[in-house]
mmCIF file of the N, C-alpha and C atoms, coordinates in Angstrom:
data_MODEL
# 
_entry.id   MODEL 
# 
loop_
_atom_site.group_PDB 
_atom_site.id 
_atom_site.type_symbol 
_atom_site.label_atom_id 
_atom_site.label_alt_id 
_atom_site.label_comp_id 
_atom_site.label_asym_id 
_atom_site.label_entity_id 
_atom_site.label_seq_id 
_atom_site.pdbx_PDB_ins_code 
_atom_site.Cartn_x 
_atom_site.Cartn_y 
_atom_site.Cartn_z 
_atom_site.occupancy 
_atom_site.B_iso_or_equiv 
_atom_site.pdbx_formal_charge 
_atom_site.auth_seq_id 
_atom_site.auth_comp_id 
_atom_site.auth_asym_id 
_atom_site.auth_atom_id 
_atom_site.pdbx_PDB_model_num 
ATOM 1   N N  . UNK A 1 1  ? -34.287 5.783  318.088 1.00 0.00 ? 1  UNK A N  1 
ATOM 2   C CA . UNK A 1 1  ? -33.482 6.250  316.678 1.00 0.00 ? 1  UNK A CA 1 
ATOM 3   C C  . UNK A 1 1  ? -33.155 7.220  317.282 1.00 0.00 ? 1  UNK A C  1 
ATOM 4   N N  . UNK A 1 2  ? -31.310 7.639  317.163 1.00 0.00 ? 2  UNK A N  1 
ATOM 5   C CA . UNK A 1 2  ? -30.989 8.788  317.329 1.00 0.00 ? 2  UNK A CA 1 
ATOM 6   C C  . UNK A 1 2  ? -31.717 10.364 316.838 1.00 0.00 ? 2  UNK A C  1 
ATOM 7   N N  . UNK A 1 3  ? -31.179 11.066 317.184 1.00 0.00 ? 3  UNK A N  1 
ATOM 8   C CA . UNK A 1 3  ? -31.529 11.993 316.537 1.00 0.00 ? 3  UNK A CA 1 
ATOM 9   C C  . UNK A 1 3  ? -30.710 12.594 315.846 1.00 0.00 ? 3  UNK A C  1 
ATOM 10  N N  . UNK A 1 4  ? -30.929 12.780 314.477 1.00 0.00 ? 4  UNK A N  1 
ATOM 11  C CA . UNK A 1 4  ? -30.158 13.229 313.414 1.00 0.00 ? 4  UNK A CA 1 
ATOM 12  C C  . UNK A 1 4  ? -29.231 14.572 313.955 1.00 0.00 ? 4  UNK A C  1 
ATOM 13  N N  . UNK A 1 5  ? -29.749 15.393 314.897 1.00 0.00 ? 5  UNK A N  1 
ATOM 14  C CA . UNK A 1 5  ? -28.877 16.688 315.367 1.00 0.00 ? 5  UNK A CA 1 
ATOM 15  C C  . UNK A 1 5  ? -27.569 16.053 316.314 1.00 0.00 ? 5  UNK A C  1 
ATOM 16  N N  . UNK A 1 6  ? -27.520 14.879 316.398 1.00 0.00 ? 6  UNK A N  1 
ATOM 17  C CA . UNK A 1 6  ? -26.382 14.336 317.032 1.00 0.00 ? 6  UNK A CA 1 
ATOM 18  C C  . UNK A 1 6  ? -25.313 14.469 315.966 1.00 0.00 ? 6  UNK A C  1 
ATOM 19  N N  . UNK A 1 7  ? -25.422 14.175 314.739 1.00 0.00 ? 7  UNK A N  1 
ATOM 20  C CA . UNK A 1 7  ? -24.395 13.797 313.628 1.00 0.00 ? 7  UNK A CA 1 
ATOM 21  C C  . UNK A 1 7  ? -24.068 15.233 312.665 1.00 0.00 ? 7  UNK A C  1 
ATOM 22  N N  . UNK A 1 8  ? -24.905 16.465 312.983 1.00 0.00 ? 8  UNK A N  1 
ATOM 23  C CA . UNK A 1 8  ? -24.433 17.547 312.827 1.00 0.00 ? 8  UNK A CA 1 
ATOM 24  C C  . UNK A 1 8  ? -23.276 18.128 313.286 1.00 0.00 ? 8  UNK A C  1 
ATOM 25  N N  . UNK A 1 9  ? -22.383 18.268 312.107 1.00 0.00 ? 9  UNK A N  1 
ATOM 26  C CA . UNK A 1 9  ? -21.064 19.439 312.682 1.00 0.00 ? 9  UNK A CA 1 
ATOM 27  C C  . UNK A 1 9  ? -21.031 20.694 311.861 1.00 0.00 ? 9  UNK A C  1 
ATOM 28  N N  . UNK A 1 10 ? -21.373 21.964 313.207 1.00 0.00 ? 10 UNK A N  1 
ATOM 29  C CA . UNK A 1 10 ? -21.147 23.567 313.073 1.00 0.00 ? 10 UNK A CA 1 
ATOM 30  C C  . UNK A 1 10 ? -20.029 23.762 312.725 1.00 0.00 ? 10 UNK A C  1 
ATOM 31  N N  . UNK A 1 11 ? -18.982 23.254 313.603 1.00 0.00 ? 11 UNK A N  1 
ATOM 32  C CA . UNK A 1 11 ? -17.793 23.261 313.805 1.00 0.00 ? 11 UNK A CA 1 
ATOM 33  C C  . UNK A 1 11 ? -17.120 22.758 314.545 1.00 0.00 ? 11 UNK A C  1 
ATOM 34  N N  . UNK A 1 12 ? -15.493 23.497 314.508 1.00 0.00 ? 12 UNK A N  1 
ATOM 35  C CA . UNK A 1 12 ? -14.765 22.344 315.090 1.00 0.00 ? 12 UNK A CA 1 
ATOM 36  C C  . UNK A 1 12 ? -13.832 23.745 316.240 1.00 0.00 ? 12 UNK A C  1 
ATOM 37  N N  . UNK A 1 13 ? -13.323 23.003 317.541 1.00 0.00 ? 13 UNK A N  1 
ATOM 38  C CA . UNK A 1 13 ? -12.587 23.477 318.211 1.00 0.00 ? 13 UNK A CA 1 
ATOM 39  C C  . UNK A 1 13 ? -11.378 22.648 317.744 1.00 0.00 ? 13 UNK A C  1 
ATOM 40  N N  . UNK A 1 14 ? -10.052 23.741 317.779 1.00 0.00 ? 14 UNK A N  1 
ATOM 41  C CA . UNK A 1 14 ? -9.017  23.000 317.124 1.00 0.00 ? 14 UNK A CA 1 
ATOM 42  C C  . UNK A 1 14 ? -8.118  23.373 318.407 1.00 0.00 ? 14 UNK A C  1 
ATOM 43  N N  . UNK A 1 15 ? -7.289  22.715 318.739 1.00 0.00 ? 15 UNK A N  1 
ATOM 44  C CA . UNK A 1 15 ? -6.447  23.000 319.781 1.00 0.00 ? 15 UNK A CA 1 
ATOM 45  C C  . UNK A 1 15 ? -5.040  22.499 319.357 1.00 0.00 ? 15 UNK A C  1 
ATOM 46  N N  . UNK A 1 16 ? -3.874  23.558 319.540 1.00 0.00 ? 16 UNK A N  1 
ATOM 47  C CA . UNK A 1 16 ? -2.568  23.418 319.111 1.00 0.00 ? 16 UNK A CA 1 
ATOM 48  C C  . UNK A 1 16 ? -1.479  23.369 320.313 1.00 0.00 ? 16 UNK A C  1 
ATOM 49  N N  . UNK A 1 17 ? -0.685  22.474 320.329 1.00 0.00 ? 17 UNK A N  1 
ATOM 50  C CA . UNK A 1 17 ? 0.549   23.068 321.320 1.00 0.00 ? 17 UNK A CA 1 
ATOM 51  C C  . UNK A 1 17 ? 1.124   24.653 320.926 1.00 0.00 ? 17 UNK A C  1 
ATOM 52  N N  . UNK A 1 18 ? 1.034   25.326 322.581 1.00 0.00 ? 18 UNK A N  1 
ATOM 53  C CA . UNK A 1 18 ? 1.605   26.274 322.457 1.00 0.00 ? 18 UNK A CA 1 
ATOM 54  C C  . UNK A 1 18 ? 0.550   27.329 321.798 1.00 0.00 ? 18 UNK A C  1 
ATOM 55  N N  . UNK A 1 19 ? -0.596  27.597 321.280 1.00 0.00 ? 19 UNK A N  1 
ATOM 56  C CA . UNK A 1 19 ? -1.705  28.309 320.667 1.00 0.00 ? 19 UNK A CA 1 
ATOM 57  C C  . UNK A 1 19 ? -2.857  28.167 321.536 1.00 0.00 ? 19 UNK A C  1 
ATOM 58  N N  . UNK A 1 20 ? -3.559  29.104 320.819 1.00 0.00 ? 20 UNK A N  1 
ATOM 59  C CA . UNK A 1 20 ? -4.733  29.506 321.630 1.00 0.00 ? 20 UNK A CA 1 
ATOM 60  C C  . UNK A 1 20 ? -5.637  28.894 321.036 1.00 0.00 ? 20 UNK A C  1 
ATOM 61  N N  . UNK A 1 21 ? -7.086  28.380 321.892 1.00 0.00 ? 21 UNK A N  1 
ATOM 62  C CA . UNK A 1 21 ? -8.073  27.517 320.828 1.00 0.00 ? 21 UNK A CA 1 
ATOM 63  C C  . UNK A 1 21 ? -8.426  28.165 319.905 1.00 0.00 ? 21 UNK A C  1 
ATOM 64  N N  . UNK A 1 22 ? -9.225  27.170 318.920 1.00 0.00 ? 22 UNK A N  1 
ATOM 65  C CA . UNK A 1 22 ? -9.365  28.259 317.529 1.00 0.00 ? 22 UNK A CA 1 
ATOM 66  C C  . UNK A 1 22 ? -10.994 27.361 316.972 1.00 0.00 ? 22 UNK A C  1 
ATOM 67  N N  . UNK A 1 23 ? -11.504 28.375 316.751 1.00 0.00 ? 23 UNK A N  1 
ATOM 68  C CA . UNK A 1 23 ? -12.356 27.971 315.824 1.00 0.00 ? 23 UNK A CA 1 
ATOM 69  C C  . UNK A 1 23 ? -12.892 27.724 314.214 1.00 0.00 ? 23 UNK A C  1 
ATOM 70  N N  . UNK A 1 24 ? -12.664 26.258 313.753 1.00 0.00 ? 24 UNK A N  1 
ATOM 71  C CA . UNK A 1 24 ? -12.528 26.122 312.562 1.00 0.00 ? 24 UNK A CA 1 
ATOM 72  C C  . UNK A 1 24 ? -13.778 25.313 311.720 1.00 0.00 ? 24 UNK A C  1 
ATOM 73  N N  . UNK A 1 25 ? -14.086 26.024 310.644 1.00 0.00 ? 25 UNK A N  1 
ATOM 74  C CA . UNK A 1 25 ? -15.063 24.840 309.991 1.00 0.00 ? 25 UNK A CA 1 
ATOM 75  C C  . UNK A 1 25 ? -14.439 23.517 309.571 1.00 0.00 ? 25 UNK A C  1 
ATOM 76  N N  . UNK A 1 26 ? -15.596 22.869 308.855 1.00 0.00 ? 26 UNK A N  1 
ATOM 77  C CA . UNK A 1 26 ? -14.861 21.618 308.549 1.00 0.00 ? 26 UNK A CA 1 
ATOM 78  C C  . UNK A 1 26 ? -13.825 21.898 307.368 1.00 0.00 ? 26 UNK A C  1 
ATOM 79  N N  . UNK A 1 27 ? -14.335 22.483 306.420 1.00 0.00 ? 27 UNK A N  1 
ATOM 80  C CA . UNK A 1 27 ? -13.339 23.168 305.443 1.00 0.00 ? 27 UNK A CA 1 
ATOM 81  C C  . UNK A 1 27 ? -11.976 23.497 305.478 1.00 0.00 ? 27 UNK A C  1 
ATOM 82  N N  . UNK A 1 28 ? -12.385 24.259 306.929 1.00 0.00 ? 28 UNK A N  1 
ATOM 83  C CA . UNK A 1 28 ? -10.547 24.755 306.994 1.00 0.00 ? 28 UNK A CA 1 
ATOM 84  C C  . UNK A 1 28 ? -9.778  23.701 307.944 1.00 0.00 ? 28 UNK A C  1 
ATOM 85  N N  . UNK A 1 29 ? -10.642 23.328 308.626 1.00 0.00 ? 29 UNK A N  1 
ATOM 86  C CA . UNK A 1 29 ? -9.695  21.871 309.415 1.00 0.00 ? 29 UNK A CA 1 
ATOM 87  C C  . UNK A 1 29 ? -9.195  20.979 308.465 1.00 0.00 ? 29 UNK A C  1 
ATOM 88  N N  . UNK A 1 30 ? -9.804  20.726 307.123 1.00 0.00 ? 30 UNK A N  1 
ATOM 89  C CA . UNK A 1 30 ? -9.629  19.459 306.183 1.00 0.00 ? 30 UNK A CA 1 
ATOM 90  C C  . UNK A 1 30 ? -8.158  20.237 305.342 1.00 0.00 ? 30 UNK A C  1 
ATOM 91  N N  . UNK A 1 31 ? -8.440  21.888 305.217 1.00 0.00 ? 31 UNK A N  1 
ATOM 92  C CA . UNK A 1 31 ? -7.474  22.152 304.615 1.00 0.00 ? 31 UNK A CA 1 
ATOM 93  C C  . UNK A 1 31 ? -6.021  21.952 305.494 1.00 0.00 ? 31 UNK A C  1 
ATOM 94  N N  . UNK A 1 32 ? -6.374  22.545 306.929 1.00 0.00 ? 32 UNK A N  1 
ATOM 95  C CA . UNK A 1 32 ? -5.083  22.139 307.791 1.00 0.00 ? 32 UNK A CA 1 
ATOM 96  C C  . UNK A 1 32 ? -4.615  20.762 308.223 1.00 0.00 ? 32 UNK A C  1 
ATOM 97  N N  . UNK A 1 33 ? -5.435  19.829 308.018 1.00 0.00 ? 33 UNK A N  1 
ATOM 98  C CA . UNK A 1 33 ? -4.957  18.435 308.043 1.00 0.00 ? 33 UNK A CA 1 
ATOM 99  C C  . UNK A 1 33 ? -4.233  17.852 306.738 1.00 0.00 ? 33 UNK A C  1 
ATOM 100 N N  . UNK A 1 34 ? -4.649  18.662 305.830 1.00 0.00 ? 34 UNK A N  1 
ATOM 101 C CA . UNK A 1 34 ? -3.710  18.395 304.038 1.00 0.00 ? 34 UNK A CA 1 
ATOM 102 C C  . UNK A 1 34 ? -2.387  18.853 304.373 1.00 0.00 ? 34 UNK A C  1 
ATOM 103 N N  . UNK A 1 35 ? -2.591  20.117 304.601 1.00 0.00 ? 35 UNK A N  1 
ATOM 104 C CA . UNK A 1 35 ? -1.601  20.549 304.656 1.00 0.00 ? 35 UNK A CA 1 
ATOM 105 C C  . UNK A 1 35 ? -0.439  19.780 305.644 1.00 0.00 ? 35 UNK A C  1 
ATOM 106 N N  . UNK A 1 36 ? -0.723  19.457 306.636 1.00 0.00 ? 36 UNK A N  1 
ATOM 107 C CA . UNK A 1 36 ? 0.156   18.860 307.619 1.00 0.00 ? 36 UNK A CA 1 
ATOM 108 C C  . UNK A 1 36 ? 0.441   17.176 307.325 1.00 0.00 ? 36 UNK A C  1 
ATOM 109 N N  . UNK A 1 37 ? -0.665  16.731 306.421 1.00 0.00 ? 37 UNK A N  1 
ATOM 110 C CA . UNK A 1 37 ? -0.099  15.328 305.681 1.00 0.00 ? 37 UNK A CA 1 
ATOM 111 C C  . UNK A 1 37 ? 0.717   15.366 304.388 1.00 0.00 ? 37 UNK A C  1 
ATOM 112 N N  . UNK A 1 38 ? 1.264   16.745 303.990 1.00 0.00 ? 38 UNK A N  1 
ATOM 113 C CA . UNK A 1 38 ? 1.911   17.086 302.504 1.00 0.00 ? 38 UNK A CA 1 
ATOM 114 C C  . UNK A 1 38 ? 3.329   17.109 303.564 1.00 0.00 ? 38 UNK A C  1 
ATOM 115 N N  . UNK A 1 39 ? 3.442   17.293 304.830 1.00 0.00 ? 39 UNK A N  1 
ATOM 116 C CA . UNK A 1 39 ? 4.886   17.506 305.119 1.00 0.00 ? 39 UNK A CA 1 
ATOM 117 C C  . UNK A 1 39 ? 5.556   16.144 305.699 1.00 0.00 ? 39 UNK A C  1 
ATOM 118 N N  . UNK A 1 40 ? 6.630   16.054 305.491 1.00 0.00 ? 40 UNK A N  1 
ATOM 119 C CA . UNK A 1 40 ? 7.585   14.273 306.032 1.00 0.00 ? 40 UNK A CA 1 
ATOM 120 C C  . UNK A 1 40 ? 7.466   14.874 307.143 1.00 0.00 ? 40 UNK A C  1 
ATOM 121 N N  . UNK A 1 41 ? 7.361   15.679 308.161 1.00 0.00 ? 41 UNK A N  1 
ATOM 122 C CA . UNK A 1 41 ? 7.850   15.711 309.604 1.00 0.00 ? 41 UNK A CA 1 
ATOM 123 C C  . UNK A 1 41 ? 6.818   14.774 310.304 1.00 0.00 ? 41 UNK A C  1 
ATOM 124 N N  . UNK A 1 42 ? 5.204   14.537 310.135 1.00 0.00 ? 42 UNK A N  1 
ATOM 125 C CA . UNK A 1 42 ? 4.771   13.547 310.971 1.00 0.00 ? 42 UNK A CA 1 
ATOM 126 C C  . UNK A 1 42 ? 4.286   11.986 310.507 1.00 0.00 ? 42 UNK A C  1 
ATOM 127 N N  . UNK A 1 43 ? 4.360   11.447 311.473 1.00 0.00 ? 43 UNK A N  1 
ATOM 128 C CA . UNK A 1 43 ? 4.135   9.866  311.168 1.00 0.00 ? 43 UNK A CA 1 
ATOM 129 C C  . UNK A 1 43 ? 2.574   9.672  311.169 1.00 0.00 ? 43 UNK A C  1 
ATOM 130 N N  . UNK A 1 44 ? 1.847   9.302  310.283 1.00 0.00 ? 44 UNK A N  1 
ATOM 131 C CA . UNK A 1 44 ? 0.726   9.131  309.939 1.00 0.00 ? 44 UNK A CA 1 
ATOM 132 C C  . UNK A 1 44 ? 0.001   7.997  310.604 1.00 0.00 ? 44 UNK A C  1 
ATOM 133 N N  . UNK A 1 45 ? -1.287  7.526  310.999 1.00 0.00 ? 45 UNK A N  1 
ATOM 134 C CA . UNK A 1 45 ? -1.515  6.122  311.269 1.00 0.00 ? 45 UNK A CA 1 
ATOM 135 C C  . UNK A 1 45 ? -1.506  5.483  310.064 1.00 0.00 ? 45 UNK A C  1 
ATOM 136 N N  . UNK A 1 46 ? -1.543  3.927  310.492 1.00 0.00 ? 46 UNK A N  1 
ATOM 137 C CA . UNK A 1 46 ? -1.250  3.245  309.529 1.00 0.00 ? 46 UNK A CA 1 
ATOM 138 C C  . UNK A 1 46 ? -2.366  2.729  308.938 1.00 0.00 ? 46 UNK A C  1 
ATOM 139 N N  . UNK A 1 47 ? -3.529  3.021  309.234 1.00 0.00 ? 47 UNK A N  1 
ATOM 140 C CA . UNK A 1 47 ? -4.967  2.947  308.268 1.00 0.00 ? 47 UNK A CA 1 
ATOM 141 C C  . UNK A 1 47 ? -5.082  4.021  307.558 1.00 0.00 ? 47 UNK A C  1 
ATOM 142 N N  . UNK A 1 48 ? -4.253  5.044  307.266 1.00 0.00 ? 48 UNK A N  1 
ATOM 143 C CA . UNK A 1 48 ? -4.032  5.721  306.070 1.00 0.00 ? 48 UNK A CA 1 
ATOM 144 C C  . UNK A 1 48 ? -3.175  5.938  305.120 1.00 0.00 ? 48 UNK A C  1 
ATOM 145 N N  . UNK A 1 49 ? -2.496  4.868  305.215 1.00 0.00 ? 49 UNK A N  1 
ATOM 146 C CA . UNK A 1 49 ? -1.359  4.481  303.895 1.00 0.00 ? 49 UNK A CA 1 
ATOM 147 C C  . UNK A 1 49 ? -2.257  3.841  302.774 1.00 0.00 ? 49 UNK A C  1 
ATOM 148 N N  . UNK A 1 50 ? -3.658  3.378  303.146 1.00 0.00 ? 50 UNK A N  1 
ATOM 149 C CA . UNK A 1 50 ? -4.677  2.383  302.295 1.00 0.00 ? 50 UNK A CA 1 
ATOM 150 C C  . UNK A 1 50 ? -5.045  3.860  301.172 1.00 0.00 ? 50 UNK A C  1 
ATOM 151 N N  . UNK A 1 51 ? -5.139  4.913  301.688 1.00 0.00 ? 51 UNK A N  1 
ATOM 152 C CA . UNK A 1 51 ? -5.531  5.778  301.230 1.00 0.00 ? 51 UNK A CA 1 
ATOM 153 C C  . UNK A 1 51 ? -5.098  6.850  300.080 1.00 0.00 ? 51 UNK A C  1 
ATOM 154 N N  . UNK A 1 52 ? -5.355  6.896  299.007 1.00 0.00 ? 52 UNK A N  1 
ATOM 155 C CA . UNK A 1 52 ? -4.163  6.879  297.773 1.00 0.00 ? 52 UNK A CA 1 
ATOM 156 C C  . UNK A 1 52 ? -4.320  9.092  298.079 1.00 0.00 ? 52 UNK A C  1 
ATOM 157 N N  . UNK A 1 53 ? -5.350  9.512  298.362 1.00 0.00 ? 53 UNK A N  1 
ATOM 158 C CA . UNK A 1 53 ? -5.012  11.099 298.329 1.00 0.00 ? 53 UNK A CA 1 
ATOM 159 C C  . UNK A 1 53 ? -4.985  11.712 299.318 1.00 0.00 ? 53 UNK A C  1 
ATOM 160 N N  . UNK A 1 54 ? -4.476  12.631 299.540 1.00 0.00 ? 54 UNK A N  1 
ATOM 161 C CA . UNK A 1 54 ? -4.502  13.761 300.859 1.00 0.00 ? 54 UNK A CA 1 
ATOM 162 C C  . UNK A 1 54 ? -5.902  13.846 301.282 1.00 0.00 ? 54 UNK A C  1 
ATOM 163 N N  . UNK A 1 55 ? -6.435  14.488 300.869 1.00 0.00 ? 55 UNK A N  1 
ATOM 164 C CA . UNK A 1 55 ? -7.887  14.743 300.761 1.00 0.00 ? 55 UNK A CA 1 
ATOM 165 C C  . UNK A 1 55 ? -8.426  13.734 301.364 1.00 0.00 ? 55 UNK A C  1 
ATOM 166 N N  . UNK A 1 56 ? -8.324  12.339 300.973 1.00 0.00 ? 56 UNK A N  1 
ATOM 167 C CA . UNK A 1 56 ? -9.217  11.178 301.843 1.00 0.00 ? 56 UNK A CA 1 
ATOM 168 C C  . UNK A 1 56 ? -8.131  10.900 303.128 1.00 0.00 ? 56 UNK A C  1 
ATOM 169 N N  . UNK A 1 57 ? -7.296  11.121 303.100 1.00 0.00 ? 57 UNK A N  1 
ATOM 170 C CA . UNK A 1 57 ? -6.505  11.156 304.237 1.00 0.00 ? 57 UNK A CA 1 
ATOM 171 C C  . UNK A 1 57 ? -6.744  11.849 305.215 1.00 0.00 ? 57 UNK A C  1 
ATOM 172 N N  . UNK A 1 58 ? -7.223  13.250 305.012 1.00 0.00 ? 58 UNK A N  1 
ATOM 173 C CA . UNK A 1 58 ? -7.629  14.378 306.123 1.00 0.00 ? 58 UNK A CA 1 
ATOM 174 C C  . UNK A 1 58 ? -8.644  13.499 306.199 1.00 0.00 ? 58 UNK A C  1 
ATOM 175 N N  . UNK A 1 59 ? -9.760  13.971 304.976 1.00 0.00 ? 59 UNK A N  1 
ATOM 176 C CA . UNK A 1 59 ? -11.374 13.584 305.499 1.00 0.00 ? 59 UNK A CA 1 
ATOM 177 C C  . UNK A 1 59 ? -11.049 12.353 306.531 1.00 0.00 ? 59 UNK A C  1 
ATOM 178 N N  . UNK A 1 60 ? -10.338 11.409 306.155 1.00 0.00 ? 60 UNK A N  1 
ATOM 179 C CA . UNK A 1 60 ? -10.655 10.132 307.271 1.00 0.00 ? 60 UNK A CA 1 
ATOM 180 C C  . UNK A 1 60 ? -10.464 10.605 308.789 1.00 0.00 ? 60 UNK A C  1 
ATOM 181 N N  . UNK A 1 61 ? -9.040  11.105 308.701 1.00 0.00 ? 61 UNK A N  1 
ATOM 182 C CA . UNK A 1 61 ? -8.724  11.395 310.028 1.00 0.00 ? 61 UNK A CA 1 
ATOM 183 C C  . UNK A 1 61 ? -9.507  12.716 310.541 1.00 0.00 ? 61 UNK A C  1 
ATOM 184 N N  . UNK A 1 62 ? -10.208 13.522 310.121 1.00 0.00 ? 62 UNK A N  1 
ATOM 185 C CA . UNK A 1 62 ? -11.329 14.691 310.653 1.00 0.00 ? 62 UNK A CA 1 
ATOM 186 C C  . UNK A 1 62 ? -12.556 13.720 311.179 1.00 0.00 ? 62 UNK A C  1 
ATOM 187 N N  . UNK A 1 63 ? -12.979 12.908 310.653 1.00 0.00 ? 63 UNK A N  1 
ATOM 188 C CA . UNK A 1 63 ? -14.130 11.871 310.890 1.00 0.00 ? 63 UNK A CA 1 
ATOM 189 C C  . UNK A 1 63 ? -13.585 10.691 311.664 1.00 0.00 ? 63 UNK A C  1 
ATOM 190 N N  . UNK A 1 64 ? -12.658 10.352 312.078 1.00 0.00 ? 64 UNK A N  1 
ATOM 191 C CA . UNK A 1 64 ? -11.933 9.292  312.845 1.00 0.00 ? 64 UNK A CA 1 
ATOM 192 C C  . UNK A 1 64 ? -11.276 9.597  313.912 1.00 0.00 ? 64 UNK A C  1 
ATOM 193 N N  . UNK A 1 65 ? -10.652 10.953 313.772 1.00 0.00 ? 65 UNK A N  1 
ATOM 194 C CA . UNK A 1 65 ? -9.779  10.886 314.935 1.00 0.00 ? 65 UNK A CA 1 
ATOM 195 C C  . UNK A 1 65 ? -9.717  12.071 315.590 1.00 0.00 ? 65 UNK A C  1 
ATOM 196 N N  . UNK A 1 66 ? -9.458  12.150 316.460 1.00 0.00 ? 66 UNK A N  1 
ATOM 197 C CA . UNK A 1 66 ? -9.492  13.739 317.402 1.00 0.00 ? 66 UNK A CA 1 
ATOM 198 C C  . UNK A 1 66 ? -7.958  14.243 317.254 1.00 0.00 ? 66 UNK A C  1 
ATOM 199 N N  . UNK A 1 67 ? -6.726  13.368 317.323 1.00 0.00 ? 67 UNK A N  1 
ATOM 200 C CA . UNK A 1 67 ? -5.661  13.913 317.882 1.00 0.00 ? 67 UNK A CA 1 
ATOM 201 C C  . UNK A 1 67 ? -4.562  13.568 317.213 1.00 0.00 ? 67 UNK A C  1 
ATOM 202 N N  . UNK A 1 68 ? -3.373  14.378 316.640 1.00 0.00 ? 68 UNK A N  1 
ATOM 203 C CA . UNK A 1 68 ? -2.424  14.130 315.717 1.00 0.00 ? 68 UNK A CA 1 
ATOM 204 C C  . UNK A 1 68 ? -1.418  14.417 316.031 1.00 0.00 ? 68 UNK A C  1 
ATOM 205 N N  . UNK A 1 69 ? -0.212  13.304 316.286 1.00 0.00 ? 69 UNK A N  1 
ATOM 206 C CA . UNK A 1 69 ? 1.015   13.978 317.033 1.00 0.00 ? 69 UNK A CA 1 
ATOM 207 C C  . UNK A 1 69 ? 2.205   14.207 315.636 1.00 0.00 ? 69 UNK A C  1 
ATOM 208 N N  . UNK A 1 70 ? 2.365   15.644 315.944 1.00 0.00 ? 70 UNK A N  1 
ATOM 209 C CA . UNK A 1 70 ? 2.988   16.197 314.531 1.00 0.00 ? 70 UNK A CA 1 
ATOM 210 C C  . UNK A 1 70 ? 4.761   16.415 315.287 1.00 0.00 ? 70 UNK A C  1 
ATOM 211 N N  . UNK A 1 71 ? 4.867   15.660 315.927 1.00 0.00 ? 71 UNK A N  1 
ATOM 212 C CA . UNK A 1 71 ? 6.079   15.758 316.581 1.00 0.00 ? 71 UNK A CA 1 
ATOM 213 C C  . UNK A 1 71 ? 6.319   16.789 317.220 1.00 0.00 ? 71 UNK A C  1 
ATOM 214 N N  . UNK A 1 72 ? 8.012   16.633 317.842 1.00 0.00 ? 72 UNK A N  1 
ATOM 215 C CA . UNK A 1 72 ? 8.850   17.499 318.460 1.00 0.00 ? 72 UNK A CA 1 
ATOM 216 C C  . UNK A 1 72 ? 7.651   17.908 320.083 1.00 0.00 ? 72 UNK A C  1 
ATOM 217 N N  . UNK A 1 73 ? 6.808   17.050 320.645 1.00 0.00 ? 73 UNK A N  1 
ATOM 218 C CA . UNK A 1 73 ? 6.160   17.056 321.796 1.00 0.00 ? 73 UNK A CA 1 
ATOM 219 C C  . UNK A 1 73 ? 5.241   17.883 321.155 1.00 0.00 ? 73 UNK A C  1 
ATOM 220 N N  . UNK A 1 74 ? 4.368   17.969 320.059 1.00 0.00 ? 74 UNK A N  1 
ATOM 221 C CA . UNK A 1 74 ? 3.638   18.896 319.275 1.00 0.00 ? 74 UNK A CA 1 
ATOM 222 C C  . UNK A 1 74 ? 2.223   17.794 319.253 1.00 0.00 ? 74 UNK A C  1 
ATOM 223 N N  . UNK A 1 75 ? 1.115   18.614 319.207 1.00 0.00 ? 75 UNK A N  1 
ATOM 224 C CA . UNK A 1 75 ? -0.021  17.818 318.979 1.00 0.00 ? 75 UNK A CA 1 
ATOM 225 C C  . UNK A 1 75 ? -1.222  18.701 318.058 1.00 0.00 ? 75 UNK A C  1 
ATOM 226 N N  . UNK A 1 76 ? -2.037  17.960 317.369 1.00 0.00 ? 76 UNK A N  1 
ATOM 227 C CA . UNK A 1 76 ? -3.180  18.805 316.684 1.00 0.00 ? 76 UNK A CA 1 
ATOM 228 C C  . UNK A 1 76 ? -4.236  17.966 317.407 1.00 0.00 ? 76 UNK A C  1 
ATOM 229 N N  . UNK A 1 77 ? -5.172  18.631 318.109 1.00 0.00 ? 77 UNK A N  1 
ATOM 230 C CA . UNK A 1 77 ? -6.511  18.091 318.855 1.00 0.00 ? 77 UNK A CA 1 
ATOM 231 C C  . UNK A 1 77 ? -7.755  18.733 318.106 1.00 0.00 ? 77 UNK A C  1 
ATOM 232 N N  . UNK A 1 78 ? -8.568  18.084 317.842 1.00 0.00 ? 78 UNK A N  1 
ATOM 233 C CA . UNK A 1 78 ? -9.863  18.713 316.911 1.00 0.00 ? 78 UNK A CA 1 
ATOM 234 C C  . UNK A 1 78 ? -11.029 17.989 317.527 1.00 0.00 ? 78 UNK A C  1 
ATOM 235 N N  . UNK A 1 79 ? -12.212 18.485 317.983 1.00 0.00 ? 79 UNK A N  1 
ATOM 236 C CA . UNK A 1 79 ? -13.833 18.215 318.454 1.00 0.00 ? 79 UNK A CA 1 
ATOM 237 C C  . UNK A 1 79 ? -14.806 19.065 317.805 1.00 0.00 ? 79 UNK A C  1 
ATOM 238 N N  . UNK A 1 80 ? -15.727 18.070 317.700 1.00 0.00 ? 80 UNK A N  1 
ATOM 239 C CA . UNK A 1 80 ? -16.939 18.787 316.836 1.00 0.00 ? 80 UNK A CA 1 
ATOM 240 C C  . UNK A 1 80 ? -17.583 19.445 317.803 1.00 0.00 ? 80 UNK A C  1 
ATOM 241 N N  . UNK A 1 81 ? -18.420 20.828 317.632 1.00 0.00 ? 81 UNK A N  1 
ATOM 242 C CA . UNK A 1 81 ? -19.409 21.379 318.304 1.00 0.00 ? 81 UNK A CA 1 
ATOM 243 C C  . UNK A 1 81 ? -20.304 21.736 317.778 1.00 0.00 ? 81 UNK A C  1 
ATOM 244 N N  . UNK A 1 82 ? -21.655 21.676 318.085 1.00 0.00 ? 82 UNK A N  1 
ATOM 245 C CA . UNK A 1 82 ? -22.531 22.639 317.712 1.00 0.00 ? 82 UNK A CA 1 
ATOM 246 C C  . UNK A 1 82 ? -22.767 23.839 318.543 1.00 0.00 ? 82 UNK A C  1 
ATOM 247 N N  . UNK A 1 83 ? -23.204 25.147 317.550 1.00 0.00 ? 83 UNK A N  1 
ATOM 248 C CA . UNK A 1 83 ? -23.260 26.059 317.928 1.00 0.00 ? 83 UNK A CA 1 
ATOM 249 C C  . UNK A 1 83 ? -24.522 26.515 318.663 1.00 0.00 ? 83 UNK A C  1 
ATOM 250 N N  . UNK A 1 84 ? -25.673 25.457 317.941 1.00 0.00 ? 84 UNK A N  1 
ATOM 251 C CA . UNK A 1 84 ? -26.967 26.004 318.268 1.00 0.00 ? 84 UNK A CA 1 
ATOM 252 C C  . UNK A 1 84 ? -27.610 25.204 318.897 1.00 0.00 ? 84 UNK A C  1 
ATOM 253 N N  . UNK A 1 85 ? -28.732 25.423 319.735 1.00 0.00 ? 85 UNK A N  1 
ATOM 254 C CA . UNK A 1 85 ? -29.731 24.325 320.211 1.00 0.00 ? 85 UNK A CA 1 
ATOM 255 C C  . UNK A 1 85 ? -30.332 23.389 319.213 1.00 0.00 ? 85 UNK A C  1 
# 
């Protein structure tokens, strides 16, 4: 059986085009994704269209993806990190 610590999310490393890497909490990343999804400038993955709220869509992205194309050759990537052993 897998160790439960494997599923623990302490923080995320977030990478954006032309920006230094950032550490974000799950809430901060959720808010960032919601803000991006609220704009009309990005094309969202098809499976997000079945979810009714921005919060649900952002949560689905955070848990199931690691990259989002935000147009104009720009991207947003995120990776879960554990800060302690």
